[in-house]
N, C-alpha and C positions, 0 to 999 in steps of 0.2 A: 502494497502499500504507501511504502514513499520508497523511492525510487531516485538519485539522485548522482549526479554526472558531469562530472567536472571535470578538464580537460588535464596531462600526461602533464608535470610540468616537477625541473631536473633540481636538485638541490645546489643548491650554490655552494658551498664549502667545497664538497666532488668536488663542482662544472666548472667556478673561476678559473680566472688564474691559467686557462693551462695550455698550452706557448705546442704549436703543429711548428717544425722543421719543414722545407717542402725543403724537395727539389736533394738531397741526400745519394736519390743512388744513380746509378750510369744511364738508366733507363729513366720514366714516371717505377711512379711507384704508386698502382693499385693495387686498394684494397680490403679488402670484405672482415665481419666479427658476427661470430655468431658458435652455438652451438646445435648437439645432435636433433634439438627439437628442429632446428629448422634445416636442417638437410632435399628434406623437397623443394622450398628453392633453392637454394641452396646448386643448383640439380638442372636446374634454368639455363642459370648461365656456364655447365662444368666445360660445352660443344667452346663459348669464348676463354671462358680459361688457356682451355688449350691452342685456341686459333690467333691469341697475343702473346702466346709467349715471345715468343718472340722478340716484342713490339715494350711490354712491361719486366716489369717488377713485381711478381702479384705478392701480397705480404694478405694473409692471411690469420686469422686470431680468433683461437679459443677450437674449430675445430679444424680441419683438411680433412672431408676422405683423402685413401688412398689412391680411389684411381690418378683424380687430382694432382698427388707429389711431387708426378714428376718434372709436374711444371711451376711450380708454387717454388722461389725464390724465396719464401721464410716461412717461418710457420710459430704459431707462438699457442702456447699450450693456455685456455684459461686459465682469472686469479682469481682469489678472494674479490668478494664485490667491493670490497674499500678503498683497495689499487684498483680497481678496474676502470676508471677516468680517468689515472696520470698512465698506463700501462694503456689505453687505448691513444691517448696525442703520443704516443712514444714512438708510437709504428711510421712515426711520419713519412702520410702517406700524399698523395700529389692529385687522387684521387681517389672516390671511398664511393661500394657498391648498397645497394639495400636491394638484392630482389626479391620477388615473395610472390607465391601462389595462384593466381588466380579464384578465390576459393568461401567461403562465404565467411569459415573462423578470417583466417587475410580479414577481410573485410573491416570483422570488426574489431578491431584491432587494435591498437594505439601509435601514433607517431613517432613511438619513443628513440629507433633509432635512431631512424634521419636528426632528432633532436640528438642523441651525442655526439651523432657524425659532426654538427653543427659547433658543439662549444670548442668540435676540437682543431674544428677552422678548413673542413676537410668540404670543399665543394662534396654534390652530391648524385649521383643516380641512381635515381629509384620505380622499381614497377609502378607501372601507371595505373592503384586499385585505390580504391573507396582510401585505408589506412592510412596513406600518402598523401590522399590530396590536399590539399587547405593553404594557408599563406609564406610555407617555407619557398624560396628561391631558391628550389636543383628540378636540375631534368627531371620531366616523367617515359621511363617509354615502357612500349607495350609489350608484353612477354614474348619475343622473339628472337633470332639470335642476329638480324642482319641489324634490327633496328639498338638490341644493347650495343655494336660490335661498332657499329656507325659512332655511338653517341660517346660511345671510348676515344673511339680515333680524333670524333669533332676537341674531345674537353684534352686528351695529350699532346696535340697537334696547336693546341695554345695552351701552351701551361702560365704565358701572365692570365688572359681569361678566368682562365681552373682556377686562380691564385684570388681575385676578385670573385669571382664567384665562392668561391670557399668564406671570405673576410666576408660577400655580406650576409650567409648565413650565418656567420657565428656571431654575427652582427645581431640577428634575431633571432635568433636563442637569448644570445643575452638581451636582452629587453624587455619583448613580448613571451617567455618558459622555463624563467628563470622558480622557481618556489622563495617565495616573497616576494616580498609589496597586494599591490593588489590581488593574486593569486595567488596569493598561504593565507589570507583575509579570507577567503570566496573557498575554498580545502576547509577553514575554519572553519566555517558556516555550513561548508556540506558534512562535515563528522558533530557540528552543537548544535544542531538545529535542529527541535523534535519537535 
């Protein structure tokens, strides 16, 4: 009888003050972060990973299926949640990917992954599904091989523009998506008003 929905926000103590060191690789560093529950999402871009292995340094964090290991330059196992923000930022990505399968479960998810990537200053390409349709300045693509490859190449071929997009996303997350100020009051009200 009393259902309240409030948007995700990032805790400022964990997510403010992160720094991204771009252009650290020989080739552009393109990354993905996720766990075992995201294996179906990752399957969407498995062929993309293989296709672009000679053009980018693939960086995976949290999980990397054995079939993709030969194509991935760096893999980092998951860490405790309180260490996650700094570890994610330390990947030094030039571009982050957020593929999700088109299904009812994912349509009902939040945009948390985009917020996390944005807090790190990473430009993002994501699936064009309901959970990622918001005011965040990211590149949305259909879950098709050609669309993912074209979008990645567009970003890695203009790293200055990619960096600008990462800065723009970072600014939006820091000003509108942190758990502080008015957003914190919305959360407090949702939990305490009866």
